[in-house]
C-alpha positions as CSV (number, residue, x, y, z in Angstrom):
1,L,0.0,0.0,0.0
2,L,1.5,3.3,-1.1
3,A,-1.3,5.9,-0.3
4,S,-4.7,6.2,1.2
5,T,-7.3,8.9,1.8
6,D,-10.1,9.4,4.2
7,D,-12.5,7.9,1.7
8,V,-10.3,5.4,-0.2
9,E,-8.1,3.0,1.7
10,N,-6.2,1.7,-1.3
11,A,-5.6,5.0,-3.2
12,A,-2.3,3.8,-4.6
13,F,-0.5,0.5,-4.4
14,R,2.3,-1.6,-5.9
15,I,2.5,-5.4,-6.3
16,E,5.6,-6.6,-4.5
17,G,8.2,-8.2,-6.8
18,E,6.6,-6.7,-9.9
19,T,6.7,-3.4,-11.8
20,T,2.9,-3.1,-11.5
21,Y,1.4,0.0,-9.9
22,G,-2.3,0.9,-9.4
23,I,-4.1,4.1,-8.4
24,Q,-7.7,4.9,-7.6
25,F,-7.8,8.5,-8.8
26,H,-7.1,10.6,-11.9
27,P,-3.6,12.1,-11.9
28,E,-4.0,13.2,-15.5
29,V,-6.8,15.7,-14.9
30,Y,-6.0,19.4,-14.3
31,H,-7.5,19.7,-10.8
32,T,-5.5,16.8,-9.3
33,Q,-2.9,18.3,-7.0
34,D,0.6,17.3,-8.1
35,G,-0.9,14.9,-10.6
36,K,1.4,16.0,-13.4
37,Q,4.4,15.6,-11.1
38,L,3.2,12.1,-10.1
39,L,3.0,11.0,-13.8
40,E,6.3,12.6,-14.6
41,N,8.0,10.7,-11.7
42,F,6.5,7.4,-12.7
43,L,7.2,7.8,-16.4
44,I,10.8,9.2,-16.2
45,H,12.2,7.8,-12.9
46,I,10.4,4.4,-12.7
47,A,9.5,3.5,-16.3
48,G,12.6,5.1,-17.7
49,I,10.8,6.8,-20.6
50,Q,12.6,9.7,-22.3
51,Q,11.0,13.1,-22.8
52,Q,11.1,13.5,-26.6
53,W,7.6,14.8,-27.4
54,T,7.3,18.2,-28.9
55,P,4.7,19.5,-31.4
56,D,7.3,19.5,-34.2
57,S,8.4,15.9,-33.4
58,F,4.8,14.8,-33.3
59,V,4.1,16.3,-36.7
60,E,7.3,14.7,-38.2
61,M,6.5,11.3,-36.8
62,T,2.8,11.4,-37.6
63,V,3.3,12.5,-41.2
64,K,5.8,9.7,-41.7
65,D,3.4,7.2,-40.1
66,I,0.5,8.3,-42.3
67,R,2.6,8.0,-45.5
68,E,3.8,4.5,-44.5
69,T,0.4,3.3,-43.3
70,V,-1.8,4.8,-46.1
71,G,0.7,4.3,-48.9
72,S,-0.7,5.4,-52.3
73,E,-4.3,4.9,-51.3
74,K,-7.1,7.5,-50.9
75,V,-8.5,8.8,-47.6
76,I,-11.8,10.5,-46.7
77,L,-12.3,12.7,-43.7
78,G,-15.5,14.4,-42.3
79,L,-14.7,18.0,-41.4
80,S,-16.8,19.6,-38.6
81,G,-15.4,23.2,-38.6
82,G,-13.7,22.5,-35.3
83,V,-10.1,22.4,-34.2
84,D,-9.7,18.7,-34.1
85,S,-10.9,17.7,-37.6
86,T,-9.1,20.8,-39.0
87,V,-5.7,19.8,-37.5
88,A,-6.3,16.2,-38.6
89,A,-7.0,17.4,-42.1
90,V,-3.9,19.6,-42.4
91,L,-1.7,16.8,-41.1
92,L,-3.2,14.3,-43.6
93,H,-2.9,16.8,-46.4
94,K,0.7,17.4,-45.5
95,A,1.3,13.7,-45.7
96,I,-0.7,12.6,-48.8
97,G,-1.8,15.8,-50.6
98,D,-5.0,15.7,-52.7
99,R,-5.4,12.0,-52.0
100,L,-7.2,13.3,-49.0
101,H,-10.9,14.0,-49.8
102,C,-12.7,16.0,-47.1
103,I,-16.5,16.1,-46.7
104,F,-18.2,18.9,-44.7
105,V,-21.8,18.1,-43.9
106,N,-24.3,20.7,-42.8
107,N,-26.5,18.9,-40.3
108,G,-28.7,21.9,-39.8
109,L,-27.4,22.2,-36.2
110,L,-24.4,24.4,-36.8
111,R,-23.9,27.9,-35.5
112,K,-25.5,30.8,-37.5
113,N,-23.9,31.1,-41.0
114,E,-21.2,28.6,-40.0
115,F,-21.6,26.2,-43.0
116,E,-20.8,28.8,-45.6
117,S,-18.1,30.7,-43.8
118,V,-16.2,27.5,-42.7
119,L,-16.5,25.9,-46.1
120,N,-14.9,29.1,-47.7
121,Q,-12.2,28.9,-45.0
122,Y,-11.3,25.3,-45.8
123,E,-11.2,26.0,-49.6
124,G,-8.9,28.9,-48.8
125,M,-6.5,26.6,-47.0
126,G,-6.1,24.5,-50.1
127,L,-8.0,21.4,-48.8
128,N,-9.9,19.2,-51.2
129,V,-13.4,19.6,-49.7
130,A,-17.0,18.9,-50.7
131,G,-19.8,20.7,-48.9
132,V,-23.1,18.8,-48.4
133,D,-26.2,20.5,-47.1
134,A,-28.3,17.8,-45.5
135,S,-30.0,19.9,-42.9
136,E,-33.6,18.8,-43.8
137,Q,-32.6,15.1,-43.6
138,F,-31.2,15.5,-40.1
139,L,-34.2,17.5,-38.8
140,D,-36.6,15.0,-40.3
141,G,-34.8,12.2,-38.5
142,L,-34.9,14.0,-35.2
143,K,-38.6,15.0,-35.3
144,G,-40.3,14.2,-32.0
145,E,-37.3,12.6,-30.3
146,T,-36.5,13.9,-26.8
147,D,-34.1,11.3,-25.3
148,P,-30.5,12.7,-25.3
149,E,-28.7,9.5,-26.2
150,K,-31.2,8.6,-28.9
151,K,-30.8,12.1,-30.4
152,R,-27.0,11.6,-30.5
153,K,-27.5,8.2,-32.2
154,I,-29.9,9.6,-34.8
155,I,-27.5,12.5,-35.6
156,G,-24.6,10.0,-35.8
157,N,-26.5,7.5,-38.0
158,T,-27.8,10.2,-40.3
159,F,-24.3,11.5,-40.6
160,I,-23.2,8.0,-41.6
161,D,-25.9,7.8,-44.3
162,V,-25.0,11.2,-45.7
163,F,-21.2,10.7,-45.5
164,D,-21.5,7.2,-47.0
165,A,-23.6,8.5,-49.9
166,T,-21.2,11.3,-50.6
167,S,-18.0,9.2,-50.3
168,K,-19.3,6.6,-52.8
169,K,-19.0,9.3,-55.4
170,I,-15.2,9.3,-54.8
171,K,-13.7,6.2,-56.4
172,G,-11.0,4.0,-54.8
173,V,-11.2,5.2,-51.2
174,S,-9.6,2.7,-48.7
175,W,-9.2,4.8,-45.6
176,L,-11.4,6.8,-43.2
177,A,-9.8,9.5,-41.1
178,Q,-11.3,10.9,-38.0
179,G,-10.4,13.8,-35.7
180,T,-10.9,11.7,-32.5
181,I,-8.9,13.0,-29.5
182,Y,-8.1,11.2,-26.3
183,P,-11.0,12.6,-24.1
184,D,-13.4,11.3,-26.8
185,V,-12.0,7.9,-26.3
186,I,-12.0,8.0,-22.5
187,E,-15.7,9.2,-22.3
188,S,-16.8,6.6,-24.8
189,I,-15.3,3.5,-23.1
190,S,-17.5,1.4,-21.0
191,V,-16.0,-1.3,-18.7
192,N,-17.5,-3.6,-16.1
193,G,-17.8,-2.0,-12.7
194,P,-18.4,1.5,-11.5
195,S,-16.9,3.3,-14.6
196,A,-19.5,3.5,-17.4
197,T,-20.1,5.2,-20.7
198,I,-20.7,8.9,-19.9
199,K,-22.0,9.8,-23.3
200,S,-21.4,8.4,-26.8
201,H,-19.2,10.7,-28.9
202,H,-19.9,11.6,-32.5
203,N,-16.5,10.6,-33.7
204,V,-16.1,7.3,-31.8
205,G,-17.6,4.1,-33.2
206,G,-20.1,3.2,-35.9
207,L,-18.7,4.8,-39.1
208,P,-15.6,2.7,-39.7
209,D,-17.5,-0.6,-39.3
210,Y,-20.4,0.5,-41.4
211,M,-18.2,1.7,-44.3
212,K,-15.8,-1.2,-44.1
213,L,-12.8,1.2,-44.4
214,K,-9.5,1.1,-42.6
215,L,-9.3,3.7,-39.9
216,V,-6.6,6.4,-39.4
217,E,-6.9,8.7,-36.3
218,P,-3.7,10.9,-36.1
219,L,-4.8,12.8,-33.0
220,K,-6.4,10.0,-30.9
221,M,-3.6,10.1,-28.2
222,L,-3.7,13.9,-27.8
223,F,-5.6,16.2,-25.5
224,K,-7.2,19.4,-26.8
225,D,-4.3,21.7,-25.7
226,E,-1.8,19.5,-27.4
227,V,-3.9,19.5,-30.6
228,R,-3.8,23.3,-30.6
229,R,0.0,23.2,-30.1
230,V,0.3,20.9,-33.1
231,G,-1.9,23.1,-35.2
232,A,0.2,26.1,-34.4
233,S,3.4,24.2,-35.4
234,I,1.9,23.4,-38.9
235,G,0.8,27.0,-39.5
236,I,-2.9,26.9,-39.0
237,D,-4.5,30.4,-38.6
238,P,-4.4,31.2,-34.8
239,Q,-8.0,32.5,-35.1
240,L,-9.2,29.1,-36.2
241,L,-7.1,27.3,-33.6
242,G,-8.5,29.6,-30.9
243,R,-12.1,28.6,-31.7
244,H,-14.0,27.2,-28.8
245,P,-14.8,23.4,-28.9
246,F,-18.2,22.7,-30.4
247,P,-19.9,19.3,-30.0
248,G,-20.2,17.0,-33.0
249,P,-24.0,16.8,-32.7
250,G,-24.0,20.6,-32.6
251,L,-27.0,22.4,-31.3
252,G,-28.9,19.1,-31.3
253,I,-27.6,18.5,-27.8
254,R,-28.0,22.1,-26.7
255,I,-31.8,22.1,-27.5
256,L,-33.2,20.0,-24.6
257,G,-36.2,18.0,-25.6
258,D,-37.5,17.7,-29.2
259,I,-35.8,19.6,-32.0
260,T,-37.6,21.8,-34.6
261,A,-36.3,24.2,-37.3
262,E,-37.8,27.1,-35.3
263,K,-35.9,26.1,-32.1
264,V,-32.7,25.8,-34.1
265,R,-33.2,29.3,-35.5
266,M,-33.9,30.6,-32.0
267,L,-30.8,29.1,-30.5
268,Q,-28.6,30.1,-33.4
269,E,-29.6,33.7,-32.8
270,V,-29.0,33.4,-29.0
271,D,-25.7,31.8,-29.5
272,A,-24.6,34.4,-32.1
273,I,-25.4,37.2,-29.7
274,F,-23.5,35.5,-26.8
275,I,-20.4,34.6,-28.8
276,A,-20.3,38.1,-30.4
277,G,-20.6,39.6,-27.0
278,L,-17.7,37.6,-25.5
279,K,-15.6,38.8,-28.4
280,S,-16.5,42.5,-28.2
281,W,-15.9,42.5,-24.4
282,E,-12.6,40.7,-25.0
283,L,-13.7,37.7,-22.9
284,Y,-13.7,35.1,-25.7
285,D,-10.0,34.1,-25.3
286,Q,-10.4,33.9,-21.5
287,V,-13.0,31.2,-21.9
288,W,-12.3,27.6,-23.0
289,Q,-15.9,26.9,-24.2
290,A,-19.1,28.8,-24.3
291,G,-22.6,28.4,-25.7
292,A,-26.3,28.6,-25.0
293,M,-28.9,25.9,-24.2
294,L,-32.5,26.1,-25.1
295,L,-34.5,24.7,-22.2
296,P,-37.7,22.7,-22.5
297,V,-39.6,25.0,-20.2
298,N,-41.7,28.2,-20.8
299,S,-41.9,30.9,-18.2
300,V,-44.2,33.9,-17.6
301,G,-42.9,37.3,-18.5
302,V,-44.1,40.8,-19.3
303,M,-43.0,42.7,-22.5
304,G,-44.6,46.1,-22.9
305,D,-48.1,45.8,-21.4
306,E,-48.5,42.2,-22.6
307,R,-48.1,38.9,-20.7
308,T,-45.7,36.4,-22.3
309,Y,-45.2,32.7,-21.9
310,E,-42.0,31.9,-23.7
311,K,-38.7,30.0,-23.7
312,C,-35.9,30.1,-21.2
313,V,-32.2,29.9,-22.3
314,A,-29.2,29.1,-20.2
315,L,-25.8,30.6,-21.0
316,R,-22.7,28.5,-20.2
317,A,-19.0,29.4,-20.2
318,V,-16.3,27.2,-18.7
319,Q,-12.5,27.3,-18.3
320,S,-10.5,24.1,-18.8
321,T,-7.2,22.8,-20.1
322,D,-8.1,19.4,-21.5
323,G,-11.9,19.1,-21.3
324,M,-11.7,16.4,-18.6
325,T,-12.5,18.8,-15.9
326,A,-13.9,22.4,-16.1
327,D,-14.8,25.3,-13.9
328,W,-17.6,27.8,-14.7
329,V,-16.3,31.2,-15.6
330,D,-17.2,34.2,-13.3
331,L,-18.3,36.5,-16.1
332,P,-18.9,40.2,-15.2
333,Y,-22.4,41.0,-14.0
334,A,-22.5,43.9,-16.4
335,F,-21.8,41.6,-19.3
336,L,-24.4,39.1,-18.3
337,Q,-26.9,41.8,-17.8
338,K,-26.2,43.2,-21.3
339,M,-26.4,39.7,-22.9
340,S,-29.7,39.0,-21.1
341,N,-31.3,42.3,-22.3
342,E,-30.0,41.9,-25.8
343,I,-31.1,38.2,-26.2
344,I,-34.6,38.9,-24.8
345,N,-35.1,42.1,-26.9
346,K,-33.7,40.6,-30.2
347,V,-34.7,36.9,-30.2
348,K,-38.4,36.3,-30.7
349,G,-39.7,33.5,-28.4
350,V,-37.2,34.0,-25.5
351,N,-38.2,35.9,-22.3
352,R,-35.8,34.6,-19.7
353,V,-32.0,34.0,-19.5
354,V,-30.1,32.2,-16.8
355,Y,-26.4,31.5,-16.3
356,D,-25.0,28.0,-15.5
357,I,-22.6,27.9,-12.6
358,S,-21.9,24.2,-12.5
359,S,-18.4,22.7,-12.8
360,K,-17.3,19.4,-14.3
361,P,-17.5,17.1,-12.4
362,P,-20.2,16.6,-11.3
363,A,-21.9,18.3,-14.3
364,T,-20.7,17.7,-17.9
365,I,-19.9,20.7,-20.1
366,E,-22.9,20.0,-22.4
367,W,-26.3,19.5,-20.9
368,E,-27.1,16.5,-23.0
């Protein structure tokens, strides 16, 4: 026995006569006191591993591995507009050039005007990308569904259908690339015992099996901060690298309850006001992730001389390093007051705004 706490008798142990150690906590998460030092001591002083990782060395090694693994074959990749898939795309393009075929699907659940602006950005980067507007197909599939996990599955399955149909137009594809990162893998693993699947991730599982393609995931062992460092080392626009994380299922898991085109429009407007406000108040870069949730409740309000009974939205802003843990951000009251007034006055159908002050854990960053 190496360590114990008030709550856990066997917090850390070693098996005598072996080089096997076990721990009952998470040294890798940002909030664990001296967790990084513990890992460093184990890896360097006990396991004897050399410290050779840098963004440049990762790029060099990954490009070499991709070339050796993929050979002269073609690869397809679904772009999302986010940091992970963008960095994965640029790495793959660096390795195999135009044999990388990117597909950017509009699922109807993106931020306001995001499909057009991001597609133009990708084309400007020299990527071989096809844009597919399948928003009606996604919304039809989600009609009437309220269960969060089922919504994720519908969005994932519809994405597979659209992606597969588009990819069949590209002849001779053998590989599927994904921008999966390590937190996606961790949160999607389910093992026997107290640890369980937290939520299914859009990038993890399903697509490779369905399409019968070989899988390449160049970022699957990296955390978000490491992905950004790699992106900077290969010359990706800092503005794009600085974008907040955005969930694969998009606004589909920020609209609690059933999803309609009107609710999507409403939340897009709210989200656009909130994100623009963070930028104009120079708060955007102080926040790791921000967004708005449309709640499945109506509340009574008064606008002018009229009684209203309309939607409530929750604003969320968190600070994190790797997404495994997160703290809510103490945004200025004056800013929150301005956002509330602007949202209620400009977005038809919303009459109440609240601010989420929950940390992860126990809450997750997204509400669904």
